[in-house]
N, C-alpha and C positions, 0 to 999 in steps of 0.2 A: 504494500500500500504506500502511496506517495502523495504529496501535495506539491504540485508543480508551480503554484502561484499564490503567494501569501505575503503579507506585509508585517513581519514580526517586529519591526521597529515602531509600529503603531500601537497605541493603547486600545484595549487592556492587555494585548498579547505581550507587549514589551515587559511590563511589570511582573508578568506571570510566566516568564519564558520556560523555566524548568518544569513547572506543572503542565504547561501546554505541550511540551515535547514528551514528557513522561506519559501523559494521557494518550498521546498519539502512538507511542511505542507499545503501550499496553493493548492497543487495538490491533497490533500487528504492523504498525507503520515502520517504514524503512528510511524514506528520504523526504526532505522538505526543501523547497527552493524559495528563499525569501527574496523579495524584490525591492531594490532601492528605486525611488521615483524622483528624487531631486538631490542636489549636491549635499544638502544638509543632513540627510538621513543615511548616506552611504556608510559612514564610520560606525553608526549604530548597528547596522546590519552585519558588518564585519565582526564587531565585538560580540554581538549576540550569537553569531555562528561559532566563534571561537569558544565562548563560554559554554554553550550547549554541547559542542563536540568534545570538550574536555571530559564530559561525563558520558555522553552518548556518541561515540566515535563515528565521524563521517555521516551524521544524520542531516545536518543543516548545510546546504550549499547557498551561495550568494550570487544574485544577479544585480548588476547596477545599470541604470539607464535613466534618461530624462523623460518623465511622463509628458506627453504632448500638451496637456493642459497647463503645465508649469509656465509656458511662455505667456499664456493669458494672465497668470498670476503676477508675473514680473512687470507687466505693462502698468500696473497700478502704482509702481514705485519708480517710474521713469523721470529722470531729470529733464527739465525743459530744454537743456542744451544737447540732449542726445535723443536718438530715435530707437525704436524697438529693435531694429536690426543690429545696431551697435551694441546694445545691452545684451541681446540674445547671443551675439557672437562671442562676447566675453564669457558667457555661461557655457557655451559649447567648448571653448578653449579650456576652461576650468575642468569640465568633464573629462576631456581627453587627457589632461595632465594627471588627474586622479586615477583614471583607468590605467595609464601607463605605469604608474607607481604601484598599483595594487593588482594588476592583472593576473598574477600568479594565484591570487585568492578568489578569482572570479570564475564562476562556472557557466555564466551566460550573460548576455547583454539584454537588459530589460528592467523595468517595464518601458518599452519604447513603441513608437508607432505614430498614429494620427488620431485626432479626436475633433470632429466638426460639430459634435452634439453640444458640448459644454458652452462654447462661445455663441452658438446659435440661440441660446436662451437669454443672452444679454442684449437687450434692444438698444443699449447706448452705443454699441459699435456700429460704425458706418459700414457700407458694403466694402469699401476699400480697406478698412481696418481688418475686417474678417478675412479678406484675401491675403493681407499681410501675415496674419496669424497662420493661415494655411501654409504659406510659403516658408515661414520660419520652421514650422513643424516638419515640413518635407526636407529642409536643409539638415536639420538635426537627425532625422531618421536615416537619410542617406549616409551621414557621417557614422552613425552607429552601425549600420550594415557594413560599411567599409572596414571598420574596426573588427567586426565579427568575422568577416571573410579573411582578413589579414592574420587573425589570431586563431582561426579554426574554432570559433565559438558559436553556439546556437543563440538564437534570440527569442525573447518572449514578447509577443506582439499584442499591443492594444490598438483596436480600431473600432471607432464608434461613429455611426452615421448620424446625420441630422434626421429628424423625424420626416418621413416621406421621401428620403433620398438614399441612393446607394453609392453616392460619390465617394465617401470617405474610404469604405472598404475597397472599392474599385481602385482608388489611388494607391492604397496600401499594397494591394496585390501587384499593381503595375511597377511600383518602385522596387519591391522585392525581386521581381523578375528582371528588372533593368540592372540593379546594383548587385544582386546576389550571384549573378553569372552562373547559375546552376550549382553553386558550391555551398549555398546557405541552407541551414536547417533550423528548425525551431517549432514553436507552438503559437497558434492563434488563441490567445487567452479570451475566454468568455465570448466566443464567436456567436453572433446573433444575426448574421447575414442570411442570404438566400441560398438555395441549393446550387444554383449555377456558380455562385462565388465559392461555395464549399468545394465544388469539383475543381475549380481553378486552384484553390489552396492545396488540395490533395495532389494535383498534378505537379505542383512546385515541390512536393515531398514533405510538406509541413504536417504537423499534428494539430489536433483540435482539443482545447482544454474545456472540460465540462465541470460545472460547479453546482452550487445549491439551487440555481435557477431550475434545473430539471426536476427538483422536488416540489416546485410550486405548481399550483393549479394553473397559473398563468403561463407556465413554461412549455406549453404544447408545441410551439414552433421550434424550440430548442430540442425537444424530444424527437421531432421530425428530423432535425439535423443529425441527431444521434443515430437514428435508424439508418441513415445514409453514410455514416462514417465507419470505415473498416476497423475491426478491433485493434489492429496494429498501429492505427493512427489516433487512438484515443489516449488522452492524458486526463488526470484528475487534478482538480484545484479547488481551493475554497475561496480565494480572494479575500481571506480574512484580514481584518475583522469585519469586512463587508459581506453581504449575502449569506447570512446564517441559513441553514437548511430549514425545511418546513417544521420539523419537530421542535426546533428551538424557537421559531417564530410564534408558534401557537401555544408554547408552554408558559402559562401564566405564572408559574413558580420561579421562572428565570427572570431576574430583574434586569440584568445587563445582557442583552441579546447580541451576540457576535459569533462569527464563524471562526473555527479553529481546526487544526489538522485532523483531529479525531473524527470530525464530521464527514470526512471522506468516505467512511464506511456506509453512511446513509446514502450518499450520492452513488456509490457503487451498487448498492442494493437496487436503486431505481434502474440503473443500467442493466443489471441482471434481469429485471422484470421486463424491460422494454425489448431487450435483444435476446431474451430466452437463453441465457448462458449461466453456467455455474460460477459461483463467486471465485473459487480457486483458479479456474481457467482464466477468468477475466483478470484476476490479480497477477497471475504469472505473465500474461501477455503485456499488460500495461506497465508493470514494473520493469520489464525488460526494455520497453520503449523509453521509459524515463532514464534508465541507466545508460542506454546507448546514446542518448542525447546529452545528458548533463553530468555524467560521472567520468 
């Protein structure tokens, strides 16, 4: 059992790291890939991995990347004398510097990709500003893919469309095809696109990450994606502390509702039901996929 996408540096996971990892291992867990999303939380992820692995050897791997929505966040702190491209370029340079120093401790590049959903909710942005944000995200994503290819690392991809549009996921697939040069591997985290895009992703050799969404009543479209995804391309993730599974969401006795690695077992049970497979077979296939990618 594995969790291929989680944010251990976020609360309440961070403060309870040993309990979180111990509970996972007691459920049969083997590997956790914690994701950095901005320059500030990279060191926390490295330290948490080191701390946990001193007790549970080789359980927690680290991915570092710049979440695409980060560039929207830094626009709020731009000096009048600089523009968003100048400030963003400095952040990209800082990321590359950190990566080069710590790459021996990095198992993947991520969370990285494109996100057109988040800034589409902000009506204060002009059309030109939204296009600038798209372009900055693309520049960063291309840089991260280049580093992944140069260093033979997989990537963990975030790609979220605006409501009513397939543009973001289409752009993500195109950039991977252009920059990956057939050498890039990785996982599409929490994929919610359409079947045509799924087929394109599979043709690129990528995996699909399934999380607590498939346990929700509202997750039928993702369960349809699951049906079309071959076993050997399935990975499991929680995206913790986000997306707690249905059993946690509906449990009134749980005051703080968040996803953690042990919840993978519930996600896997839904997959067993949807795809009519035994748990052990599913676990063997998907753990091998994780280890081939990230270990």
